[in-house]
Each structure stands twice: as structure tokens, then as C-alpha cells.
Predicted model as a PDB file, atoms N, CA, C, CB and O in Angstrom, pLDDT in the B-factor column:
MODEL        1                                                                  
ATOM      1  N   ARG A   1     -23.802  -5.548   3.574  1.00 89.00           N  
ATOM      2  CA  ARG A   1     -23.848  -6.179   2.274  1.00 89.00           C  
ATOM      3  C   ARG A   1     -22.696  -5.662   1.434  1.00 89.00           C  
ATOM      4  CB  ARG A   1     -25.198  -5.923   1.578  1.00 89.00           C  
ATOM      5  O   ARG A   1     -22.296  -4.503   1.543  1.00 89.00           O  
ATOM      6  N   GLY A   2     -22.176  -6.535   0.604  1.00 94.00           N  
ATOM      7  CA  GLY A   2     -21.103  -6.129  -0.278  1.00 94.00           C  
ATOM      8  C   GLY A   2     -20.231  -7.296  -0.652  1.00 94.00           C  
ATOM      9  O   GLY A   2     -20.539  -8.450  -0.353  1.00 94.00           O  
ATOM     10  N   THR A   3     -19.139  -6.979  -1.311  1.00 96.00           N  
ATOM     11  CA  THR A   3     -18.212  -7.992  -1.801  1.00 96.00           C  
ATOM     12  C   THR A   3     -16.817  -7.711  -1.270  1.00 96.00           C  
ATOM     13  CB  THR A   3     -18.207  -8.033  -3.343  1.00 96.00           C  
ATOM     14  O   THR A   3     -16.380  -6.563  -1.182  1.00 96.00           O  
ATOM     15  N   LEU A   4     -16.136  -8.782  -0.923  1.00 97.00           N  
ATOM     16  CA  LEU A   4     -14.763  -8.714  -0.437  1.00 97.00           C  
ATOM     17  C   LEU A   4     -13.924  -9.657  -1.275  1.00 97.00           C  
ATOM     18  CB  LEU A   4     -14.670  -9.074   1.080  1.00 97.00           C  
ATOM     19  O   LEU A   4     -14.292 -10.817  -1.460  1.00 97.00           O  
ATOM     20  N   VAL A   5     -12.805  -9.175  -1.783  1.00 98.00           N  
ATOM     21  CA  VAL A   5     -11.873 -10.016  -2.525  1.00 98.00           C  
ATOM     22  C   VAL A   5     -10.597 -10.113  -1.698  1.00 98.00           C  
ATOM     23  CB  VAL A   5     -11.586  -9.441  -3.968  1.00 98.00           C  
ATOM     24  O   VAL A   5      -9.971  -9.104  -1.376  1.00 98.00           O  
ATOM     25  N   LEU A   6     -10.223 -11.344  -1.360  1.00 97.00           N  
ATOM     26  CA  LEU A   6      -9.017 -11.601  -0.583  1.00 97.00           C  
ATOM     27  C   LEU A   6      -7.925 -12.145  -1.493  1.00 97.00           C  
ATOM     28  CB  LEU A   6      -9.305 -12.586   0.568  1.00 97.00           C  
ATOM     29  O   LEU A   6      -8.181 -13.014  -2.326  1.00 97.00           O  
ATOM     30  N   GLY A   7      -6.713 -11.635  -1.334  1.00 97.00           N  
ATOM     31  CA  GLY A   7      -5.551 -12.185  -2.007  1.00 97.00           C  
ATOM     32  C   GLY A   7      -4.877 -13.156  -1.049  1.00 97.00           C  
ATOM     33  O   GLY A   7      -4.609 -12.824   0.106  1.00 97.00           O  
ATOM     34  N   ILE A   8      -4.605 -14.362  -1.544  1.00 96.00           N  
ATOM     35  CA  ILE A   8      -4.050 -15.407  -0.681  1.00 96.00           C  
ATOM     36  C   ILE A   8      -2.820 -16.019  -1.333  1.00 96.00           C  
ATOM     37  CB  ILE A   8      -5.104 -16.500  -0.390  1.00 96.00           C  
ATOM     38  O   ILE A   8      -2.848 -16.397  -2.504  1.00 96.00           O  
ATOM     39  N   LYS A   9      -1.741 -16.112  -0.564  1.00 96.00           N  
ATOM     40  CA  LYS A   9      -0.523 -16.787  -1.005  1.00 96.00           C  
ATOM     41  C   LYS A   9      -0.440 -18.103  -0.237  1.00 96.00           C  
ATOM     42  CB  LYS A   9       0.764 -15.894  -0.768  1.00 96.00           C  
ATOM     43  O   LYS A   9      -0.464 -18.121   0.993  1.00 96.00           O  
ATOM     44  N   VAL A  10      -0.342 -19.206  -0.984  1.00 96.00           N  
ATOM     45  CA  VAL A  10      -0.352 -20.545  -0.397  1.00 96.00           C  
ATOM     46  C   VAL A  10       1.037 -21.159  -0.494  1.00 96.00           C  
ATOM     47  CB  VAL A  10      -1.395 -21.448  -1.099  1.00 96.00           C  
ATOM     48  O   VAL A  10       1.672 -21.116  -1.548  1.00 96.00           O  
ATOM     49  N   GLY A  11       1.504 -21.729   0.610  1.00 95.00           N  
ATOM     50  CA  GLY A  11       2.803 -22.396   0.641  1.00 95.00           C  
ATOM     51  C   GLY A  11       2.741 -23.793   0.055  1.00 95.00           C  
ATOM     52  O   GLY A  11       1.662 -24.299  -0.253  1.00 95.00           O  
ATOM     53  N   ALA A  12       3.889 -24.407  -0.096  1.00 94.00           N  
ATOM     54  CA  ALA A  12       3.980 -25.743  -0.685  1.00 94.00           C  
ATOM     55  C   ALA A  12       3.210 -26.788   0.106  1.00 94.00           C  
ATOM     56  CB  ALA A  12       5.423 -26.159  -0.792  1.00 94.00           C  
ATOM     57  O   ALA A  12       2.735 -27.772  -0.461  1.00 94.00           O  
ATOM     58  N   ASP A  13       3.084 -26.583   1.410  1.00 93.00           N  
ATOM     59  CA  ASP A  13       2.375 -27.554   2.240  1.00 93.00           C  
ATOM     60  C   ASP A  13       0.875 -27.255   2.345  1.00 93.00           C  
ATOM     61  CB  ASP A  13       2.987 -27.584   3.628  1.00 93.00           C  
ATOM     62  O   ASP A  13       0.162 -27.936   3.082  1.00 93.00           O  
ATOM     63  N   GLY A  14       0.388 -26.239   1.612  1.00 93.00           N  
ATOM     64  CA  GLY A  14      -1.026 -25.887   1.638  1.00 93.00           C  
ATOM     65  C   GLY A  14      -1.389 -24.863   2.695  1.00 93.00           C  
ATOM     66  O   GLY A  14      -2.545 -24.446   2.778  1.00 93.00           O  
ATOM     67  N   SER A  15      -0.421 -24.448   3.506  1.00 94.00           N  
ATOM     68  CA  SER A  15      -0.721 -23.433   4.522  1.00 94.00           C  
ATOM     69  C   SER A  15      -0.749 -22.049   3.874  1.00 94.00           C  
ATOM     70  CB  SER A  15       0.325 -23.474   5.674  1.00 94.00           C  
ATOM     71  O   SER A  15      -0.034 -21.788   2.906  1.00 94.00           O  
ATOM     72  N   VAL A  16      -1.575 -21.180   4.416  1.00 96.00           N  
ATOM     73  CA  VAL A  16      -1.661 -19.814   3.902  1.00 96.00           C  
ATOM     74  C   VAL A  16      -0.513 -19.010   4.489  1.00 96.00           C  
ATOM     75  CB  VAL A  16      -3.039 -19.159   4.247  1.00 96.00           C  
ATOM     76  O   VAL A  16      -0.409 -18.850   5.705  1.00 96.00           O  
ATOM     77  N   GLU A  17       0.342 -18.508   3.614  1.00 95.00           N  
ATOM     78  CA  GLU A  17       1.490 -17.720   4.046  1.00 95.00           C  
ATOM     79  C   GLU A  17       1.142 -16.237   4.154  1.00 95.00           C  
ATOM     80  CB  GLU A  17       2.652 -17.915   3.081  1.00 95.00           C  
ATOM     81  O   GLU A  17       1.765 -15.500   4.919  1.00 95.00           O  
ATOM     82  N   GLU A  18       0.150 -15.807   3.386  1.00 96.00           N  
ATOM     83  CA  GLU A  18      -0.237 -14.392   3.379  1.00 96.00           C  
ATOM     84  C   GLU A  18      -1.692 -14.282   2.956  1.00 96.00           C  
ATOM     85  CB  GLU A  18       0.678 -13.558   2.428  1.00 96.00           C  
ATOM     86  O   GLU A  18      -2.142 -14.994   2.059  1.00 96.00           O  
ATOM     87  N   SER A  19      -2.420 -13.392   3.601  1.00 96.00           N  
ATOM     88  CA  SER A  19      -3.809 -13.132   3.245  1.00 96.00           C  
ATOM     89  C   SER A  19      -4.068 -11.642   3.450  1.00 96.00           C  
ATOM     90  CB  SER A  19      -4.799 -14.008   4.099  1.00 96.00           C  
ATOM     91  O   SER A  19      -3.783 -11.095   4.515  1.00 96.00           O  
ATOM     92  N   HIS A  20      -4.608 -10.994   2.427  1.00 95.00           N  
ATOM     93  CA  HIS A  20      -4.876  -9.564   2.540  1.00 95.00           C  
ATOM     94  C   HIS A  20      -6.090  -9.187   1.695  1.00 95.00           C  
ATOM     95  CB  HIS A  20      -3.642  -8.743   2.107  1.00 95.00           C  
ATOM     96  O   HIS A  20      -6.474  -9.915   0.780  1.00 95.00           O  
ATOM     97  N   MET A  21      -6.680  -8.053   2.011  1.00 96.00           N  
ATOM     98  CA  MET A  21      -7.798  -7.538   1.251  1.00 96.00           C  
ATOM     99  C   MET A  21      -7.287  -6.939  -0.050  1.00 96.00           C  
ATOM    100  CB  MET A  21      -8.585  -6.494   2.066  1.00 96.00           C  
ATOM    101  O   MET A  21      -6.385  -6.101  -0.043  1.00 96.00           O  
ATOM    102  N   GLU A  22      -7.863  -7.369  -1.165  1.00 97.00           N  
ATOM    103  CA  GLU A  22      -7.537  -6.772  -2.460  1.00 97.00           C  
ATOM    104  C   GLU A  22      -8.568  -5.715  -2.852  1.00 97.00           C  
ATOM    105  CB  GLU A  22      -7.454  -7.856  -3.543  1.00 97.00           C  
ATOM    106  O   GLU A  22      -8.230  -4.691  -3.445  1.00 97.00           O  
ATOM    107  N   LEU A  23      -9.827  -5.979  -2.513  1.00 96.00           N  
ATOM    108  CA  LEU A  23     -10.915  -5.093  -2.896  1.00 96.00           C  
ATOM    109  C   LEU A  23     -12.072  -5.302  -1.943  1.00 96.00           C  
ATOM    110  CB  LEU A  23     -11.353  -5.339  -4.359  1.00 96.00           C  
ATOM    111  O   LEU A  23     -12.341  -6.430  -1.530  1.00 96.00           O  
ATOM    112  N   SER A  24     -12.757  -4.228  -1.589  1.00 96.00           N  
ATOM    113  CA  SER A  24     -13.914  -4.351  -0.704  1.00 96.00           C  
ATOM    114  C   SER A  24     -14.937  -3.275  -1.007  1.00 96.00           C  
ATOM    115  CB  SER A  24     -13.484  -4.270   0.762  1.00 96.00           C  
ATOM    116  O   SER A  24     -14.602  -2.103  -1.177  1.00 96.00           O  
ATOM    117  N   SER A  25     -16.191  -3.695  -1.071  1.00 96.00           N  
ATOM    118  CA  SER A  25     -17.290  -2.735  -1.190  1.00 96.00           C  
ATOM    119  C   SER A  25     -18.135  -2.759   0.082  1.00 96.00           C  
ATOM    120  CB  SER A  25     -18.168  -3.051  -2.433  1.00 96.00           C  
ATOM    121  O   SER A  25     -19.257  -2.254   0.100  1.00 96.00           O  
ATOM    122  N   LEU A  26     -17.588  -3.349   1.144  1.00 94.00           N  
ATOM    123  CA  LEU A  26     -18.325  -3.507   2.388  1.00 94.00           C  
ATOM    124  C   LEU A  26     -18.471  -2.211   3.177  1.00 94.00           C  
ATOM    125  CB  LEU A  26     -17.653  -4.530   3.237  1.00 94.00           C  
ATOM    126  O   LEU A  26     -19.484  -1.995   3.842  1.00 94.00           O  
ATOM    127  N   GLY A  27     -17.467  -1.357   3.104  1.00 93.00           N  
ATOM    128  CA  GLY A  27     -17.482  -0.143   3.902  1.00 93.00           C  
ATOM    129  C   GLY A  27     -17.200  -0.417   5.368  1.00 93.00           C  
ATOM    130  O   GLY A  27     -17.545   0.389   6.231  1.00 93.00           O  
ATOM    131  N   ASP A  28     -16.574  -1.555   5.652  1.00 93.00           N  
ATOM    132  CA  ASP A  28     -16.285  -1.948   7.032  1.00 93.00           C  
ATOM    133  C   ASP A  28     -14.888  -2.562   7.069  1.00 93.00           C  
ATOM    134  CB  ASP A  28     -17.362  -2.955   7.580  1.00 93.00           C  
ATOM    135  O   ASP A  28     -14.711  -3.753   6.810  1.00 93.00           O  
ATOM    136  N   GLU A  29     -13.910  -1.737   7.392  1.00 93.00           N  
ATOM    137  CA  GLU A  29     -12.510  -2.189   7.403  1.00 93.00           C  
ATOM    138  C   GLU A  29     -12.263  -3.284   8.440  1.00 93.00           C  
ATOM    139  CB  GLU A  29     -11.582  -1.009   7.676  1.00 93.00           C  
ATOM    140  O   GLU A  29     -11.459  -4.187   8.208  1.00 93.00           O  
ATOM    141  N   ALA A  30     -12.943  -3.208   9.571  1.00 95.00           N  
ATOM    142  CA  ALA A  30     -12.754  -4.223  10.621  1.00 95.00           C  
ATOM    143  C   ALA A  30     -13.223  -5.589  10.139  1.00 95.00           C  
ATOM    144  CB  ALA A  30     -13.514  -3.827  11.905  1.00 95.00           C  
ATOM    145  O   ALA A  30     -12.566  -6.593  10.413  1.00 95.00           O  
ATOM    146  N   LEU A  31     -14.339  -5.646   9.432  1.00 93.00           N  
ATOM    147  CA  LEU A  31     -14.838  -6.917   8.899  1.00 93.00           C  
ATOM    148  C   LEU A  31     -13.875  -7.470   7.858  1.00 93.00           C  
ATOM    149  CB  LEU A  31     -16.242  -6.738   8.286  1.00 93.00           C  
ATOM    150  O   LEU A  31     -13.595  -8.669   7.851  1.00 93.00           O  
ATOM    151  N   ALA A  32     -13.369  -6.618   6.984  1.00 93.00           N  
ATOM    152  CA  ALA A  32     -12.419  -7.052   5.964  1.00 93.00           C  
ATOM    153  C   ALA A  32     -11.139  -7.583   6.610  1.00 93.00           C  
ATOM    154  CB  ALA A  32     -12.093  -5.893   5.006  1.00 93.00           C  
ATOM    155  O   ALA A  32     -10.611  -8.606   6.176  1.00 93.00           O  
ATOM    156  N   ALA A  33     -10.641  -6.910   7.630  1.00 94.00           N  
ATOM    157  CA  ALA A  33      -9.426  -7.356   8.318  1.00 94.00           C  
ATOM    158  C   ALA A  33      -9.662  -8.684   9.035  1.00 94.00           C  
ATOM    159  CB  ALA A  33      -8.955  -6.290   9.322  1.00 94.00           C  
ATOM    160  O   ALA A  33      -8.793  -9.556   9.034  1.00 94.00           O  
ATOM    161  N   CYS A  34     -10.828  -8.837   9.642  1.00 95.00           N  
ATOM    162  CA  CYS A  34     -11.163 -10.080  10.330  1.00 95.00           C  
ATOM    163  C   CYS A  34     -11.236 -11.244   9.341  1.00 95.00           C  
ATOM    164  CB  CYS A  34     -12.498  -9.935  11.081  1.00 95.00           C  
ATOM    165  O   CYS A  34     -10.719 -12.327   9.615  1.00 95.00           O  
ATOM    166  N   ALA A  35     -11.873 -11.022   8.198  1.00 95.00           N  
ATOM    167  CA  ALA A  35     -11.981 -12.077   7.184  1.00 95.00           C  
ATOM    168  C   ALA A  35     -10.602 -12.476   6.657  1.00 95.00           C  
ATOM    169  CB  ALA A  35     -12.877 -11.613   6.019  1.00 95.00           C  
ATOM    170  O   ALA A  35     -10.338 -13.661   6.453  1.00 95.00           O  
ATOM    171  N   ALA A  36      -9.727 -11.501   6.436  1.00 95.00           N  
ATOM    172  CA  ALA A  36      -8.375 -11.794   5.967  1.00 95.00           C  
ATOM    173  C   ALA A  36      -7.598 -12.580   7.017  1.00 95.00           C  
ATOM    174  CB  ALA A  36      -7.633 -10.495   5.620  1.00 95.00           C  
ATOM    175  O   ALA A  36      -6.851 -13.497   6.675  1.00 95.00           O  
ATOM    176  N   ALA A  37      -7.766 -12.233   8.284  1.00 96.00           N  
ATOM    177  CA  ALA A  37      -7.088 -12.953   9.367  1.00 96.00           C  
ATOM    178  C   ALA A  37      -7.581 -14.395   9.458  1.00 96.00           C  
ATOM    179  CB  ALA A  37      -7.308 -12.235  10.710  1.00 96.00           C  
ATOM    180  O   ALA A  37      -6.783 -15.315   9.639  1.00 96.00           O  
ATOM    181  N   LYS A  38      -8.886 -14.592   9.333  1.00 95.00           N  
ATOM    182  CA  LYS A  38      -9.452 -15.950   9.388  1.00 95.00           C  
ATOM    183  C   LYS A  38      -8.968 -16.778   8.203  1.00 95.00           C  
ATOM    184  CB  LYS A  38     -10.999 -15.898   9.403  1.00 95.00           C  
ATOM    185  O   LYS A  38      -8.643 -17.955   8.359  1.00 95.00           O  
ATOM    186  N   ALA A  39      -8.917 -16.172   7.024  1.00 94.00           N  
ATOM    187  CA  ALA A  39      -8.435 -16.887   5.840  1.00 94.00           C  
ATOM    188  C   ALA A  39      -6.970 -17.272   6.011  1.00 94.00           C  
ATOM    189  CB  ALA A  39      -8.616 -16.028   4.573  1.00 94.00           C  
ATOM    190  O   ALA A  39      -6.530 -18.293   5.481  1.00 94.00           O  
ATOM    191  N   GLY A  40      -6.221 -16.470   6.740  1.00 94.00           N  
ATOM    192  CA  GLY A  40      -4.814 -16.748   6.978  1.00 94.00           C  
ATOM    193  C   GLY A  40      -4.568 -17.990   7.812  1.00 94.00           C  
ATOM    194  O   GLY A  40      -3.442 -18.484   7.860  1.00 94.00           O  
ATOM    195  N   LYS A  41      -5.593 -18.504   8.467  1.00 95.00           N  
ATOM    196  CA  LYS A  41      -5.468 -19.715   9.285  1.00 95.00           C  
ATOM    197  C   LYS A  41      -5.906 -20.974   8.538  1.00 95.00           C  
ATOM    198  CB  LYS A  41      -6.288 -19.568  10.554  1.00 95.00           C  
ATOM    199  O   LYS A  41      -5.870 -22.072   9.095  1.00 95.00           O  
ATOM    200  N   ALA A  42      -6.316 -20.819   7.289  1.00 93.00           N  
ATOM    201  CA  ALA A  42      -6.820 -21.953   6.513  1.00 93.00           C  
ATOM    202  C   ALA A  42      -5.695 -22.893   6.098  1.00 93.00           C  
ATOM    203  CB  ALA A  42      -7.564 -21.459   5.277  1.00 93.00           C  
ATOM    204  O   ALA A  42      -4.533 -22.495   6.011  1.00 93.00           O  
ATOM    205  N   LYS A  43      -6.056 -24.133   5.847  1.00 92.00           N  
ATOM    206  CA  LYS A  43      -5.139 -25.135   5.304  1.00 92.00           C  
ATOM    207  C   LYS A  43      -5.768 -25.632   4.015  1.00 92.00           C  
ATOM    208  CB  LYS A  43      -4.873 -26.322   6.324  1.00 92.00           C  
ATOM    209  O   LYS A  43      -6.870 -26.181   4.035  1.00 92.00           O  
ATOM    210  N   LEU A  44      -5.087 -25.449   2.904  1.00 90.00           N  
ATOM    211  CA  LEU A  44      -5.623 -25.813   1.595  1.00 90.00           C  
ATOM    212  C   LEU A  44      -4.940 -27.059   1.068  1.00 90.00           C  
ATOM    213  CB  LEU A  44      -5.458 -24.660   0.602  1.00 90.00           C  
ATOM    214  O   LEU A  44      -3.838 -27.400   1.498  1.00 90.00           O  
ATOM    215  N   SER A  45      -5.589 -27.736   0.143  1.00 87.00           N  
ATOM    216  CA  SER A  45      -5.050 -28.988  -0.376  1.00 87.00           C  
ATOM    217  C   SER A  45      -4.019 -28.774  -1.480  1.00 87.00           C  
ATOM    218  CB  SER A  45      -6.172 -29.850  -0.893  1.00 87.00           C  
ATOM    219  O   SER A  45      -3.298 -29.705  -1.836  1.00 87.00           O  
ATOM    220  N   ALA A  46      -3.941 -27.574  -2.019  1.00 79.00           N  
ATOM    221  CA  ALA A  46      -3.016 -27.315  -3.110  1.00 79.00           C  
ATOM    222  C   ALA A  46      -2.050 -26.199  -2.751  1.00 79.00           C  
ATOM    223  CB  ALA A  46      -3.778 -26.963  -4.379  1.00 79.00           C  
ATOM    224  O   ALA A  46      -2.359 -25.325  -1.940  1.00 79.00           O  
ATOM    225  N   GLY A  47      -0.912 -26.240  -3.348  1.00 83.00           N  
ATOM    226  CA  GLY A  47       0.069 -25.194  -3.147  1.00 83.00           C  
ATOM    227  C   GLY A  47       1.327 -25.564  -3.896  1.00 83.00           C  
ATOM    228  O   GLY A  47       1.400 -26.703  -4.357  1.00 83.00           O  
ATOM    229  N   PRO A  48       2.295 -24.742  -4.058  1.00 94.00           N  
ATOM    230  CA  PRO A  48       2.253 -23.326  -3.739  1.00 94.00           C  
ATOM    231  C   PRO A  48       1.554 -22.544  -4.847  1.00 94.00           C  
ATOM    232  CB  PRO A  48       3.667 -22.786  -3.518  1.00 94.00           C  
ATOM    233  O   PRO A  48       1.353 -23.052  -5.950  1.00 94.00           O  
ATOM    234  N   GLY A  49       1.189 -21.314  -4.539  1.00 95.00           N  
ATOM    235  CA  GLY A  49       0.558 -20.454  -5.532  1.00 95.00           C  
ATOM    236  C   GLY A  49      -0.110 -19.261  -4.901  1.00 95.00           C  
ATOM    237  O   GLY A  49      -0.052 -19.053  -3.689  1.00 95.00           O  
ATOM    238  N   ARG A  50      -0.740 -18.490  -5.745  1.00 95.00           N  
ATOM    239  CA  ARG A  50      -1.487 -17.309  -5.308  1.00 95.00           C  
ATOM    240  C   ARG A  50      -2.895 -17.419  -5.880  1.00 95.00           C  
ATOM    241  CB  ARG A  50      -0.784 -15.970  -5.768  1.00 95.00           C  
ATOM    242  O   ARG A  50      -3.100 -17.973  -6.960  1.00 95.00           O  
ATOM    243  N   MET A  51      -3.856 -16.886  -5.144  1.00 95.00           N  
ATOM    244  CA  MET A  51      -5.226 -16.886  -5.622  1.00 95.00           C  
ATOM    245  C   MET A  51      -5.974 -15.693  -5.067  1.00 95.00           C  
ATOM    246  CB  MET A  51      -5.933 -18.183  -5.241  1.00 95.00           C  
ATOM    247  O   MET A  51      -5.569 -15.091  -4.072  1.00 95.00           O  
ATOM    248  N   SER A  52      -7.059 -15.367  -5.719  1.00 96.00           N  
ATOM    249  CA  SER A  52      -7.995 -14.370  -5.221  1.00 96.00           C  
ATOM    250  C   SER A  52      -9.294 -15.095  -4.921  1.00 96.00           C  
ATOM    251  CB  SER A  52      -8.209 -13.199  -6.251  1.00 96.00           C  
ATOM    252  O   SER A  52      -9.763 -15.907  -5.717  1.00 96.00           O  
ATOM    253  N   VAL A  53      -9.869 -14.795  -3.767  1.00 95.00           N  
ATOM    254  CA  VAL A  53     -11.116 -15.426  -3.343  1.00 95.00           C  
ATOM    255  C   VAL A  53     -12.144 -14.319  -3.146  1.00 95.00           C  
ATOM    256  CB  VAL A  53     -10.922 -16.272  -2.028  1.00 95.00           C  
ATOM    257  O   VAL A  53     -11.898 -13.358  -2.417  1.00 95.00           O  
ATOM    258  N   THR A  54     -13.291 -14.456  -3.793  1.00 96.00           N  
ATOM    259  CA  THR A  54     -14.365 -13.477  -3.676  1.00 96.00           C  
ATOM    260  C   THR A  54     -15.401 -13.977  -2.683  1.00 96.00           C  
ATOM    261  CB  THR A  54     -15.017 -13.202  -5.051  1.00 96.00           C  
ATOM    262  O   THR A  54     -15.882 -15.104  -2.793  1.00 96.00           O  
ATOM    263  N   VAL A  55     -15.741 -13.140  -1.715  1.00 94.00           N  
ATOM    264  CA  VAL A  55     -16.753 -13.464  -0.707  1.00 94.00           C  
ATOM    265  C   VAL A  55     -17.850 -12.407  -0.822  1.00 94.00           C  
ATOM    266  CB  VAL A  55     -16.135 -13.508   0.759  1.00 94.00           C  
ATOM    267  O   VAL A  55     -17.582 -11.208  -0.752  1.00 94.00           O  
ATOM    268  N   VAL A  56     -19.084 -12.869  -1.000  1.00 93.00           N  
ATOM    269  CA  VAL A  56     -20.227 -11.963  -1.116  1.00 93.00           C  
ATOM    270  C   VAL A  56     -21.024 -12.026   0.176  1.00 93.00           C  
ATOM    271  CB  VAL A  56     -21.122 -12.328  -2.345  1.00 93.00           C  
ATOM    272  O   VAL A  56     -21.446 -13.099   0.609  1.00 93.00           O  
ATOM    273  N   PHE A  57     -21.225 -10.862   0.786  1.00 91.00           N  
ATOM    274  CA  PHE A  57     -21.996 -10.754   2.020  1.00 91.00           C  
ATOM    275  C   PHE A  57     -23.373 -10.192   1.680  1.00 91.00           C  
ATOM    276  CB  PHE A  57     -21.265  -9.855   3.070  1.00 91.00           C  
ATOM    277  O   PHE A  57     -23.482  -9.198   0.962  1.00 91.00           O  
ATOM    278  N   GLY A  58     -24.405 -10.818   2.189  1.00 88.00           N  
ATOM    279  CA  GLY A  58     -25.763 -10.345   1.966  1.00 88.00           C  
ATOM    280  C   GLY A  58     -26.718 -11.078   2.872  1.00 88.00           C  
ATOM    281  O   GLY A  58     -26.302 -11.799   3.780  1.00 88.00           O  
ATOM    282  N   SER A  59     -27.974 -10.897   2.629  1.00 78.00           N  
ATOM    283  CA  SER A  59     -28.988 -11.588   3.417  1.00 78.00           C  
ATOM    284  C   SER A  59     -29.719 -12.599   2.544  1.00 78.00           C  
ATOM    285  CB  SER A  59     -29.982 -10.582   4.033  1.00 78.00           C  
ATOM    286  O   SER A  59     -29.563 -12.601   1.323  1.00 78.00           O  
ATOM    287  N   LYS A  60     -30.510 -13.449   3.168  1.00 75.00           N  
ATOM    288  CA  LYS A  60     -31.298 -14.420   2.416  1.00 75.00           C  
ATOM    289  C   LYS A  60     -32.250 -13.723   1.454  1.00 75.00           C  
ATOM    290  CB  LYS A  60     -32.080 -15.325   3.369  1.00 75.00           C  
ATOM    291  O   LYS A  60     -32.570 -14.266   0.397  1.00 75.00           O  
ATOM    292  N   ASP A  61     -32.706 -12.524   1.810  1.00 79.00           N  
ATOM    293  CA  ASP A  61     -33.607 -11.773   0.947  1.00 79.00           C  
ATOM    294  C   ASP A  61     -32.938 -11.375  -0.370  1.00 79.00           C  
ATOM    295  CB  ASP A  61     -34.103 -10.533   1.671  1.00 79.00           C  
ATOM    296  O   ASP A  61     -33.620 -11.194  -1.378  1.00 79.00           O  
ATOM    297  N   ASP A  62     -31.618 -11.239  -0.369  1.00 73.00           N  
ATOM    298  CA  ASP A  62     -30.887 -10.868  -1.581  1.00 73.00           C  
ATOM    299  C   ASP A  62     -30.928 -11.975  -2.621  1.00 73.00           C  
ATOM    300  CB  ASP A  62     -29.442 -10.530  -1.245  1.00 73.00           C  
ATOM    301  O   ASP A  62     -30.720 -11.707  -3.804  1.00 73.00           O  
ATOM    302  N   GLN A  63     -31.190 -13.206  -2.216  1.00 69.00           N  
ATOM    303  CA  GLN A  63     -31.155 -14.355  -3.119  1.00 69.00           C  
ATOM    304  C   GLN A  63     -32.470 -14.566  -3.859  1.00 69.00           C  
ATOM    305  CB  GLN A  63     -30.808 -15.602  -2.347  1.00 69.00           C  
ATOM    306  O   GLN A  63     -32.542 -15.417  -4.745  1.00 69.00           O  
ATOM    307  N   LYS A  64     -33.495 -13.825  -3.522  1.00 62.00           N  
ATOM    308  CA  LYS A  64     -34.814 -13.993  -4.163  1.00 62.00           C  
ATOM    309  C   LYS A  64     -34.868 -13.364  -5.514  1.00 62.00           C  
ATOM    310  CB  LYS A  64     -35.900 -13.411  -3.307  1.00 62.00           C  
ATOM    311  O   LYS A  64     -35.903 -13.418  -6.178  1.00 62.00           O  
TER     312      LYS A  64                                                      
ENDMDL                                                                          
END                                                                             
């Protein structure tokens, strides 16, 4: 459980040029690196620019 903030740089064609961890409370560097790598393969509809994306990891029980 925790929160991961990814920094993403988007190219003019919407492809992700760079993705890295900005902040993590997960305590799991491998998970953070994997998420950043997966985000690096995304294709977005807008660009160019930079953004931060927050991903919250938890269980269904956390939503009650």
C-alpha cells in the first residue's frame, strides 16, 4: 500500500520520452521502477509537455 508519483515527459507526437519516480511511499523500489517503465511505453493524446501522475496502491478494503 502507498502512493507513487511519476514524472512524465511527453513528446509532440504523444509518446512518452521520459518517465521516472518523483515520490514513493511504497517502500518497494522494484515496483516503482516497474511502474515507471510501464508508463514509459504509454501513448498519450496530448503533447509536448511534462506532467506528474499519482498512483495509489491499496486493497478494496481501503475504500470502505
